[in-house]
N, C-alpha and C positions, 0 to 999 in steps of 0.2 A: 402636438402632437407627441406622443409616446416613443421615444428614441430607444430607449434602454433596453425593452423587453421585447420590440418587434421590428429590430434592425432589419434583416434580412427580406421582410415583408416591404419596409420604406426604400432598402436598396433595391428592390425587384422595382416598386412604383417608380421610382425615380431613375432607373434603367443607370446606375454607379456599376462601374467592372470592380475598384479596389477601395476599401477603406484601411488605413494604417494608423496603429494609435503607437505613439513615439513616448516612450518616458526613460528617464536617466537620474537613477537616485543620486548619483554624484555632485550633477549638475542642478538639478531641480527640475529640467526640462520636461515638457507635458505639451506634448502636441498632438493633433489629427491631421493627417493627408488623405485627401478625400481626390481620387482618382475618375471621372464620369465618363469619359470617350476619349477612344484613341483611334476612331476609325481615320479620320483625317489625319493624325501625327501623334506626336506623344503631348500628354498635356502638357499645359503651360498656366499659371497662375501664382500672383503673391502669396508671400506668406503674411498673414495678418497679428497681431499680438494684441487680446484686448482681454480685460476682465469682466470674464463671461460670469454671471451669476452662479452657475452650476455647469457639469460637463454636458448635460444632454441640449442645453445652449449654444452650447461650442460646437455640435456636434451638430446640429439643426442648423448654424451659419455655414458650418465648412460645406456640405453638401448641397443647399441651395447656392451659394458661390461658384463649388466647381461647376452645378449644370449649368449655371447662366456662362460661364467661360466655355462651355462647349458651344452654346448659341453663340457667342461673343464671335469665337476665332471663325467660326462656320458661315457666317451673315458676311464677315468682312474677306471670304476671299484667301484666306491663308490655312498654311498646311498644317493647323495643332489642333491639338483634342482640348478637352476642358480638364483644367486639376485646380487646386485650392489647399493651403495648408493655414490650419489658424493654430495659433499657440496661448495657450490659456495665461494668463499674466498672474503673477505673483508677487507682492510687493515686499517679500522676505528672500528670493532668488533675484541672485545680481547675474542678469544677463550680459557676460562678458567675454570675451574671444573664445575660451573654453567651451562657453555654453551654444556658442553660435556652430563651432567645429562641432561640436556635436551631434548637433542639429543637421549640418550638412552629411555627415556620415549617415544618418538616417536617409534623407535625400538621394543620395550618391545607391544605400542599398537597393533602389527602385529600379534601378538601371537603366536610366534613362526614360523610364514612362511618366514620369512627373519631373519639369522644369520649374525650379520658383524664380521667383522676382519679387519685387517690392511692393508691398501693401501700408496698412495702416499701420503706425507701430514701426516699421522697419524701413531702412535707406541704403545708399550705397554702402556705407561702415559695414550695417551686418550683411550685406553681398558678398563685401570682401570676405570675411571671418569666413563665409559660407563657402565661399568658390575655394578656399585652402583645403578642402576637402571632397569635391566634387565639381566637375566641368558642367553640371546639368544644373547652371543659371542662368540667370539673364538680367539686365539692369546693371551690366557691373559699371564700378568707376571708369572712367576714361583712359587713365594710367592702367589701367588693366586690360586695355582693348574693347571695353566696352562701350555701350552708348549713354551712360549715365542715367540721370531721374527721367523715368518716362513720363512723369506728371505736365509738362509742357505739350507732348502730342495728345495726352488725355485729353486736355482742356481746351485744345483748339479741335478736334473732333465734336466737342460740347457744343463749341461757339458756331461752327457753322452749321450744326444741325439745330441750332439756336434762329439762325438766321433762317434756314427752311423752313422751321415749322412758321414761324413767323409769316414765310411768305405763302405757305398754303392758308395760312390764315387770312392775310392782305392782300397778297399780289406783289407785294414788297418786301425785299427780305433785310432792309436797311433797320438798325435798331436803335438808331439817332432819338433818343427823346422817347424809346421803349421803358416801362418800367420793369426793374428785374430784381427778383429778390431771391440771392443766395445763402442758401443754408448751406456753413461749414467753409473755413478760411483757412483751410489747410494748402497742402502746395498744389494743387489740382484746382481749388476755389481761388486762388492767390492768382493763378495765371487766366484762368477765363476770367476771374475780373478785370486784369490788364486788358485784354481783348474788347470788352465791354465799354470801359472805361476810353478807351482809344476809338471807340467808335459812337461816343458820349450818348451812352444809355444811362439812364439814371436807376442807380445802384442801390440797394438796401443791403444791409448784411446781419449774420447772427453768427454767434458761436459759442462754444463753453470754455474754449480756448482765449484766454485774454489778450495774451501777449500776440497772439495772430491776430486780434482785432486791433490791438493797437498798431503792429505792422502795416495792414491796409490802410487804415484810417493816418496815419502818418504819412501816406503815400498819396492820397486821394480825400482832399478835407471836404470834397462834397458829400462824400456817401454818409450813408444813415446808418447808424446801429439801430437792430431791433433786438427785443428779449429773443431769447433761442423759443421759446413757447409761442410766439407770437408770429415768427417767420412766415409761416407756412400758408398763415389766414391772412395775410398782407394784401391790402387792394394794390395789386400790382397787374401789371401784365402778363409778365412769366414768373412763375415758380420755380427755382433751381436748386435740386436737393443735390448737394455734393459733400455729405457726411454718409452718415450709415442709413439702411436699409431700411423698408416697413414702413417709412413716413406716411404713405399713402395707404391709407386703410379706413374700415368703416366709420371710425371716429371723425378723421382727417378730413376726408371725399368731401362732406356736406358742407364745412365750413371754407372749402376754397374759392379766393374769390378772383384766381388768375380766370387767364384765356390759354395758356399754354404750361405746361409743365414740360420741362428740359434741362435733366440735370446729370451729376456726372455718377452719383451715386448706384452702389451694386443692388437689384433687387428692391427697388421703390414700393412695386407694389406688394403689399404682404400677402393677396391672392391674384396670380396674374388672371384668372378670369371671373371674378368676383366684382376687384376692385376695379380692374381694367375695365368692365363694361359700365360700372357705375360712375368713372371718370367721363365715359366717353356718354352718357346718357344726361350729362351734365353740360355736354357740350364745350368740353376742355380738349384741347388738343394733347395728347401724352406720346411725346418722342422716344419708343423704346430704349430703356436704361443699357442693355445689352451690345446695342448696335450703335448709339451714340457714343459711347464711355470707352470702345475699342481703339482709341487710338494709342494706348500705352500699350496695350498687349501686341499690336501692329509692330512698335517700333522693339518691343522685345522680341520678334518673331523674325524680325529682319537680323535682330543681331545674332539670334541664333543658329540663322542660314550660313555664317560668316563672312559675308560679303554685305557689311553694314554701309548704308549712306544715308542721311536724313532725306535726299531727293528719293531711296526707294521706299522710305517712310511714307513720307509726303504722299506717294502715288498709290498707297493704298488709301490712304486719310481723307483725301478730297471727296472721293466718289461717294461718303456718308452723305454729303447734301442731297445727292437725287436719290440715295437710297431709302433718305426720309422721307422724301415726298412720294418714292414708289411705296412706301410702307401705308402713309394716309391713301392713298388711291386705292392700294389693296385693302386696306380697312373700310372704306366706302363699299369697295364693288363687292364684297363678300360679307358685309355688313358683321363684321368682327371685331374686337378693339385692337386696337393697332399692336399690344403687346402679343398677341395670338398671330396677329398677320405675318409678324417678324418672325415667330416661332418657326411657322410654317415655312417660311422660306429655309431657314436655317435647317431643318429636319429634314427638308428636302433632298438639301445638297447633302449631307450624311447619307440619308436612303440610298441616294443616286451611287456614292463613293463606296459604300458595304455592297452594292448589287454589282457593280465593277470588276470588286475584289472577289467576290464569291465567282463569280463568272470565269475568272481567271485562275 
C-alpha cells in the first residue's frame, strides 16, 4: 500500500476522520495519532512505541490499529470511538519525562477527540507523565485515581473467548489437557498463561524477549519454549497470537496445524477477507481479535467515565464469551468468515447511532 502519495484516498477507503503528525525537534519526538471514528464517543486507543523500518510502515500500522479500535469499542457495547497513536522509536532519542510531557501536549491539543492509554512500549509510568499535560488519558496508575495496567482484563477476555471457541468446536469449554501455543509473553501473554495453567492446559510459548521467557518458565516448569519462527505452526489445539499483527497471512495459514486461533494481538489477519476466508476454508475456527481482546479498552472506558470499579469492567467483559459463539453462528449462517461477521455487527451499531444522531 503506497501511503505517502495516496494518503487522502487511503483515508477515504478506511474511513478515517483525522490523522495528526506530531514532531518536536527539541525532544526528538516523532508520533502519528489516527482518529478513525467518533460516532459513538471520543476515540480511545493506546500509544505504541516501535522501531518501524520507515515512516510509511508506521502510518500503515496506526491506520489499521485505529480502525480496529472502532470495531472493538462498538462490538463491546461501550460509547467510544476508535483511535491509536504510534511513536517512531529512535535509539538516539531519550524518552524521558520531558519527552512524554511534550507528547501529552499534542494529545491535549486534540481537545478530547483522542484519549490515549498504554500499548506496546508504554506503561503506567509513561501514562503518568502524559497525564501531567492532559486529562485525556486512561490506564492511569492507582495513586492517580486510575485503574492501572489494563493487561489483566485483556487477557481475561481472551481466556473466556478461548473457552467459548473450544465449546463451539467440541461442545465442552474445559481447557484441561488442551494444547495451547502462546506467541508473545508480554503483560497480556503472561496473564493469559496464568489462566491457562490454572485450568491445566498444556502450554508452549515463544518470544523474542529472553527475559519474558525466563520469567514465565521460572513460574511454570512444565511450559515448553518453542523457537519464535516455529510457534505458529506447532502441532497444537489452539494457536494464540499475543504479539504483533499480520502473522496470519498467505505464507503462514497453509502451515497451521491448530484447530482454533484465539489470541490477544491486534490485526492478526494481514487481509481480513482473503486470509479470513483461507482460515475458514481450512476448517480452523478464528476468534475475531478486536472482539476477544477488548477487555483492556473496556477497562479504560470504565475509568474514563469517572465511576471506575472492577465489577463494572467485568460486567462488560463476561458477555464476550457469548458474543464469540454468536459470531461463529453468524459466520455459519451468512457463509462469511468470523472476522467479517464481527465487523458487520460492529458497523451496524455505528450506523444506527449515526442515523439516530442525524434524525435528532
